[in-house]
BAVEXKE-575626 format. One line per field, with one value per residue (C-alpha): residue number from 1; chain; x negated, y negated, z negated. Coordinates in steps of 0.2 Angstrom, whole numbers. Layout:
<pts>
num	c(NUM,...)
cadena	c(A,...)
c1	c(X,...)
c2	c(Y,...)
c3	c(Z,...)
</pts>
This chain:
<pts>
num	c(1,2,3,4,5,6,7,8,9,10,11,12,13,14,15,16,17,18,19,20,21,22,23,24,25,26,27,28,29,30,31,32,33,34,35,36,37,38,39,40,41,42,43,44,45,46,47,48,49,50,51,52,53,54,55,56,57,58,59,60,61,62,63,64,65,66,67,68,69,70,71,72,73,74,75,76,77,78,79,80,81,82,83,84,85,86,87,88,89,90,91,92,93,94,95,96,97,98,99,100,101,102,103,104,105,106,107,108,109,110,111,112,113,114,115,116,117,118,119,120,121,122,123,124,125,126,127,128,129,130,131,132,133,134,135,136,137,138,139,140,141,142,143,144,145,146,147,148,149,150,151,152,153,154,155,156,157,158,159,160,161,162,163,164,165,166,167,168,169,170,171,172,173,174,175,176,177,178,179,180,181,182,183,184,185,186,187,188,189,190,191,192,193,194,195,196,197,198,199,200,201,202,203,204,205,206,207,208,209,210,211,212,213,214,215,216,217,218,219,220,221,222,223,224,225,226,227,228,229,230,231,232,233,234,235,236,237,238,239,240,241)
cadena	c(A,A,A,A,A,A,A,A,A,A,A,A,A,A,A,A,A,A,A,A,A,A,A,A,A,A,A,A,A,A,A,A,A,A,A,A,A,A,A,A,A,A,A,A,A,A,A,A,A,A,A,A,A,A,A,A,A,A,A,A,A,A,A,A,A,A,A,A,A,A,A,A,A,A,A,A,A,A,A,A,A,A,A,A,A,A,A,A,A,A,A,A,A,A,A,A,A,A,A,A,A,A,A,A,A,A,A,A,A,A,A,A,A,A,A,A,A,A,A,A,A,A,A,A,A,A,A,A,A,A,A,A,A,A,A,A,A,A,A,A,A,A,A,A,A,A,A,A,A,A,A,A,A,A,A,A,A,A,A,A,A,A,A,A,A,A,A,A,A,A,A,A,A,A,A,A,A,A,A,A,A,A,A,A,A,A,A,A,A,A,A,A,A,A,A,A,A,A,A,A,A,A,A,A,A,A,A,A,A,A,A,A,A,A,A,A,A,A,A,A,A,A,A,A,A,A,A,A,A,A,A,A,A,A,A,A,A,A,A,A,A)
c1	c(1,-7,-10,-1,-15,-15,3,3,-10,3,14,5,1,17,21,9,14,31,26,16,-2,-16,-19,-37,-40,-44,-59,-67,-71,-52,-46,-29,-16,-7,9,15,8,14,35,29,24,38,47,37,37,55,57,48,51,68,77,91,85,89,109,111,126,135,148,165,175,189,206,217,237,247,257,272,273,259,264,268,250,245,256,251,234,236,246,231,219,230,227,209,215,230,229,227,243,240,238,252,263,256,257,278,282,271,281,299,296,301,289,301,298,307,312,322,340,346,348,348,333,334,321,319,309,294,293,301,293,283,275,279,276,281,294,293,304,316,327,347,358,375,390,378,386,381,369,357,345,340,327,307,292,282,265,277,294,308,316,330,331,344,348,349,358,372,372,377,389,377,378,364,352,337,321,307,294,290,302,297,301,302,300,309,310,328,325,313,316,312,323,318,325,324,322,321,303,294,289,281,282,287,289,306,309,321,332,335,343,362,377,383,394,416,416,407,423,424,408,397,398,392,376,369,362,360,353,336,329,311,303,321,326,340,334,349,343,350,356,347,355,372,364,356,372,379,396,400,406)
c2	c(2,-16,-28,-47,-57,-47,-48,-69,-65,-58,-69,-83,-74,-71,-89,-95,-86,-91,-109,-106,-106,-97,-80,-77,-59,-50,-46,-30,-26,-22,-4,-2,2,19,21,24,9,-3,4,2,-16,-21,-18,-25,-41,-40,-39,-56,-66,-62,-60,-70,-83,-78,-83,-89,-88,-106,-110,-110,-126,-122,-119,-135,-133,-135,-151,-154,-174,-183,-198,-192,-185,-203,-212,-199,-205,-223,-220,-208,-225,-239,-229,-238,-255,-257,-268,-264,-260,-278,-287,-280,-283,-301,-306,-300,-311,-326,-324,-322,-336,-355,-367,-380,-397,-399,-416,-425,-434,-439,-421,-409,-402,-403,-398,-397,-388,-392,-392,-405,-417,-431,-440,-446,-465,-476,-488,-506,-519,-517,-527,-528,-520,-530,-518,-502,-491,-494,-478,-486,-498,-506,-502,-507,-504,-489,-491,-502,-488,-496,-483,-484,-480,-466,-470,-451,-455,-464,-452,-438,-447,-445,-460,-474,-473,-486,-485,-474,-480,-460,-465,-459,-461,-445,-451,-434,-431,-435,-433,-442,-454,-454,-459,-460,-452,-461,-449,-450,-440,-428,-411,-396,-387,-367,-353,-343,-327,-334,-317,-321,-339,-339,-349,-362,-360,-362,-376,-388,-394,-409,-416,-412,-393,-399,-409,-390,-377,-364,-362,-355,-351,-352,-347,-348,-363,-367,-376,-383,-385,-400,-399,-414,-416,-419,-429,-442,-443,-459,-456,-443,-455)
c3	c(-1,5,-8,-12,-3,13,14,12,26,39,33,39,55,60,54,67,82,80,81,95,87,90,77,71,76,60,53,58,39,37,43,49,38,39,45,28,21,35,31,14,19,26,10,1,12,13,-7,-10,5,10,-6,-11,-22,-44,-46,-66,-72,-76,-90,-81,-87,-100,-93,-95,-101,-85,-86,-79,-80,-74,-82,-100,-100,-98,-108,-121,-118,-118,-136,-142,-138,-145,-164,-166,-159,-171,-187,-204,-212,-224,-208,-199,-213,-217,-198,-198,-213,-207,-192,-200,-213,-214,-220,-229,-235,-251,-259,-271,-269,-286,-295,-282,-273,-254,-238,-220,-207,-208,-188,-188,-198,-191,-205,-223,-227,-242,-243,-234,-229,-218,-204,-206,-193,-188,-192,-198,-209,-228,-228,-215,-226,-207,-195,-195,-183,-185,-174,-160,-162,-170,-180,-192,-209,-216,-234,-240,-256,-249,-231,-243,-253,-271,-284,-282,-295,-301,-291,-301,-289,-279,-264,-248,-232,-222,-203,-191,-173,-167,-148,-139,-154,-173,-189,-206,-220,-237,-254,-269,-271,-261,-271,-261,-245,-248,-236,-237,-228,-215,-217,-237,-232,-236,-226,-235,-248,-244,-260,-247,-239,-225,-220,-232,-227,-209,-218,-224,-214,-225,-244,-248,-264,-272,-289,-295,-288,-275,-260,-249,-231,-223,-203,-198,-181,-193,-203,-191,-182,-188,-178,-193,-207)
</pts>
């Protein structure tokens, strides 16, 4: 049987013959192999150079469950991905409370505590001299100029039908929006701004009859105190007397 070196030489000679090259004559010292050796040589040559490449086992991917509804699979994946983006429970609860809460500016008129939505507030100023308006209702103190704007001032005590009282030096004018203009509400004292859950606001009680009931939009509660929420559109309508 020929050794590996002789087999390689033979393969090189056959390759050169296939390419049209000149084949070098065999070395005189090399003896011609017997027929049996040639047959064995062909077997070895075929085993070494013509054998198929080795094939390594490859792990097949795990079988996926059949999905009858691809959209359901996509939505399930989106829901799983959203779990990581959800806010902590405390933050979600706080955001929900903020979205459903009303911020109320509280003030006193006589002995009652009233309130308006803070979103209706423009500013708060100290009382100042006003200019009378002929034939104006008694609850309108007059008008004043606020940075070039003429605004009417409503005396909230008289507007709500409450008894007059001596000044205590705590009075303030609440400037609120009304349409494209502004109006002022003269109150006895500003107290605080509170937050009330919107779903806890009660309807005006039935004991408020006539015009008084129209002025009230609801009843709120905070720290045991009752806050009468005013309906500003009605309060500032001078035609309602």
